[in-house]
N, C-alpha and C positions, 0 to 999 in steps of 0.2 A: 283827816294829819296829812301834811305834806311831808316829806322824804329829804335829807341833804346825801350827797356824797363830797367826802373830802378827800382829795388827791393833790398828789404834789404836795411841795414843798412853798414856806411861804406863812404867812399870817392870813386866814381866813374869815369873810365877815360872815355871818350867819343873821337873816335878819328872824324877829321875835317877837310876838305879839302878847301882851298881857291886858288881863281884866282891871281896873282901877284899881278894886280892893290889892290883887295881889302885887301892883306897883306899889302903894302906901307899904307895903309889907318892905318891899324891896329899900324903899325910901327910908324906913327909919332901922333895917339891917344896916344900911350903908353908912350911917349916921351912928350908930352902937357900935359897928367894927371896928368904923375910922376907914374905911378905904374914900378914894380918890372920885371913885365914880361907878357908874353902873357897868359899865363893861370889866372893870378889875374886880367886881366884887365876885359877878358872876365865874369867870376865869379863878378867883379862886374856891368859891363853893364847889366846881368842878373839878378842883384838881384834888382839892381834901375829897370828894366822894371816889374818885380813881384811884386816892393812894388807901380808900377802905376796904377796895374791894382790892387790892393787889396789883391795879395796874400805873404802870410809870410813866410818867408823860415829862416829859425831858423841855420845860421852858415855862 
């Protein structure tokens, strides 16, 4: 497992590898949810998870 360090201001790029079955699930979820891209979907899912934990995301 790799680790990442998120420091400084501005947008960060994170490389992510997924297995084909997970990729297919993501594609289906994007279609169902109406997101424009994989990155938009992932950001929305992460924001929702942070919100459920009471962590404020500014962006």
